[in-house]
MARGU-712215 format. One record per residue (C-alpha): residue number from 1; x, y, z; residue in three letters. Coordinates in nm, 4 decimals, m for minus. Example, Ala and Ser with C-alpha at 12.3 -4.5 7.8 and 13.67 -1.06 7.14 Angstrom:
// residues 2
1 / 1.2300 / m0.4500 / 0.7800 / ALA
2 / 1.3670 / m0.1060 / 0.7140 / SER
This chain:
// residues 109
1 / m3.9682 / m0.4948 / m2.4857 / MET
2 / m3.7573 / m0.2361 / m2.3022 / ILE
3 / m3.8839 / m0.1365 / m1.9581 / LYS
4 / m3.8712 / 0.2172 / m1.8228 / GLU
5 / m3.6688 / 0.0906 / m1.5245 / THR
6 / m3.3939 / m0.0263 / m1.7625 / GLU
7 / m3.3754 / 0.3188 / m1.9172 / ILE
8 / m3.3774 / 0.4891 / m1.5773 / LEU
9 / m3.0900 / 0.2727 / m1.4559 / ARG
10 / m2.8926 / 0.3417 / m1.7736 / ALA
11 / m2.9479 / 0.7157 / m1.7198 / ILE
12 / m2.8356 / 0.6795 / m1.3590 / MET
13 / m2.5165 / 0.5078 / m1.4756 / ARG
14 / m2.4484 / 0.7844 / m1.7263 / SER
15 / m2.5129 / 1.0542 / m1.4660 / GLU
16 / m2.2867 / 0.8768 / m1.2175 / SER
17 / m2.0067 / 0.8621 / m1.4745 / ALA
18 / m2.0598 / 1.2322 / m1.5458 / TYR
19 / m2.0390 / 1.3150 / m1.1735 / ALA
20 / m1.6913 / 1.1575 / m1.1625 / TYR
21 / m1.5896 / 1.3403 / m1.4816 / TYR
22 / m1.7080 / 1.6928 / m1.4012 / ILE
23 / m1.4301 / 1.7971 / m1.1614 / ASP
24 / m1.1180 / 1.6716 / m1.3433 / GLN
25 / m1.2476 / 1.6199 / m1.6994 / LYS
26 / m1.0001 / 1.3456 / m1.7882 / ARG
27 / m1.0176 / 1.1205 / m2.0909 / TYR
28 / m1.0519 / 0.7986 / m1.8874 / HIS
29 / m1.3516 / 0.9555 / m1.7100 / GLN
30 / m1.5069 / 1.0562 / m2.0426 / ALA
31 / m1.4685 / 0.6952 / m2.1574 / LEU
32 / m1.6984 / 0.5871 / m1.8736 / ARG
33 / m1.9607 / 0.8324 / m1.9947 / ILE
34 / m1.9140 / 0.7067 / m2.3500 / TYR
35 / m1.9751 / 0.3442 / m2.2537 / ARG
36 / m2.2760 / 0.4344 / m2.0385 / ALA
37 / m2.4204 / 0.6534 / m2.3144 / ASN
38 / m2.3784 / 0.3799 / m2.5766 / LYS
39 / m2.5867 / 0.1455 / m2.3635 / MET
40 / m2.8463 / 0.4168 / m2.3028 / LEU
41 / m2.8565 / 0.5013 / m2.6738 / TYR
42 / m2.9281 / 0.1388 / m2.7643 / ASN
43 / m3.2030 / 0.1119 / m2.5026 / LEU
44 / m3.3662 / 0.4371 / m2.6141 / LEU
45 / m3.3504 / 0.3330 / m2.9802 / SER
46 / m3.5270 / 0.0049 / m2.9033 / MET
47 / m3.7717 / 0.1778 / m2.6676 / TYR
48 / m3.8733 / 0.4264 / m2.9382 / SER
49 / m4.0299 / 0.1460 / m3.1415 / SER
50 / m4.2954 / 0.0760 / m2.8786 / ASN
51 / m4.3165 / 0.3683 / m2.6335 / CYS
52 / m4.6299 / 0.5765 / m2.5962 / SER
53 / m4.6957 / 0.8505 / m2.8485 / GLU
54 / m4.6502 / 1.1197 / m2.5819 / GLU
55 / m4.2955 / 0.9980 / m2.5109 / LEU
56 / m4.1877 / 0.9591 / m2.8709 / LEU
57 / m4.0554 / 1.3126 / m2.9278 / GLN
58 / m3.8767 / 1.3322 / m2.5891 / PRO
59 / m3.7153 / 0.9938 / m2.6638 / VAL
60 / m3.6081 / 1.1160 / m3.0071 / PHE
61 / m3.4682 / 1.4355 / m2.8527 / ASP
62 / m3.2635 / 1.2316 / m2.6046 / TYR
63 / m3.1378 / 1.0128 / m2.8901 / ILE
64 / m3.0427 / 1.3236 / m3.0889 / PHE
65 / m2.8641 / 1.4684 / m2.7833 / HIS
66 / m2.6606 / 1.1487 / m2.7526 / LEU
67 / m2.5823 / 1.1463 / m3.1260 / GLU
68 / m2.4491 / 1.5024 / m3.0976 / ASP
69 / m2.2456 / 1.3981 / m2.7926 / TRP
70 / m2.1008 / 1.0928 / m2.9724 / PHE
71 / m1.9911 / 1.3056 / m3.2677 / GLU
72 / m1.8163 / 1.5518 / m3.0371 / GLN
73 / m1.6527 / 1.2624 / m2.8513 / PHE
74 / m1.5221 / 1.1184 / m3.1799 / LYS
75 / m1.3923 / 1.4582 / m3.2869 / SER
76 / m1.2085 / 1.5157 / m2.9569 / LEU
77 / m1.0723 / 1.1606 / m2.9604 / LYS
78 / m0.8900 / 1.2305 / m3.2888 / LYS
79 / m0.6292 / 1.4201 / m3.0867 / SER
80 / m0.5237 / 1.0782 / m2.9496 / ASN
81 / m0.5464 / 1.1722 / m2.5796 / PRO
82 / m0.3742 / 0.9809 / m2.3021 / GLY
83 / m0.5921 / 0.8433 / m2.0244 / LEU
84 / m0.4968 / 1.1265 / m1.7864 / GLU
85 / m0.5254 / 1.4053 / m2.0465 / ASP
86 / m0.7879 / 1.6762 / m2.0153 / THR
87 / m1.0897 / 1.6004 / m2.2327 / PHE
88 / m1.3484 / 1.8808 / m2.2340 / VAL
89 / m1.6852 / 1.8863 / m2.4073 / PHE
90 / m1.8427 / 2.2109 / m2.5217 / GLU
91 / m2.2110 / 2.2716 / m2.5898 / LYS
92 / m2.2672 / 2.2590 / m2.9634 / LEU
93 / m2.4192 / 2.5745 / m3.1077 / GLU
94 / m2.7210 / 2.3964 / m3.2512 / TYR
95 / m2.6978 / 2.0809 / m3.0422 / GLY
96 / m2.9830 / 1.9446 / m2.8368 / ILE
97 / m2.9340 / 2.0045 / m2.4649 / SER
98 / m2.9306 / 1.7297 / m2.2065 / TYR
99 / m3.2968 / 1.6469 / m2.1318 / PRO
100 / m3.3021 / 1.7202 / m1.7567 / LYS
101 / m3.6733 / 1.6421 / m1.7200 / ASP
102 / m3.6625 / 1.3104 / m1.9041 / PHE
103 / m3.6255 / 1.0933 / m1.5933 / LYS
104 / m3.9289 / 1.2520 / m1.4316 / GLN
105 / m4.1274 / 1.2208 / m1.7530 / LEU
106 / m4.0524 / 0.8516 / m1.7940 / ILE
107 / m4.1285 / 0.7836 / m1.4261 / LYS
108 / m4.4848 / 0.9084 / m1.4789 / THR
109 / m4.5554 / 0.6458 / m1.7438 / ILE
């Protein structure tokens, strides 16, 4: 069974990787986010099988956000960037936004 603390730490790792990425937006920095998000995605997927009913839709929304992000990452990666190349994500027109309130929501459980 996945604990909320595991998910919170995975989110913290992802946010930390993003904090390093945001100023320079380099491919090697995006790779850190990718690895952190893969771990978070796996935890959220497992967590969705036994979380409370009230958390189910927010968990699904976070999963969908990550799936959108992964698809954009794969699309950008096709340009075969070098580690120091600029690698910029854009908000998808119908993508699900980053769930800013998710950490607070899961802390209340």
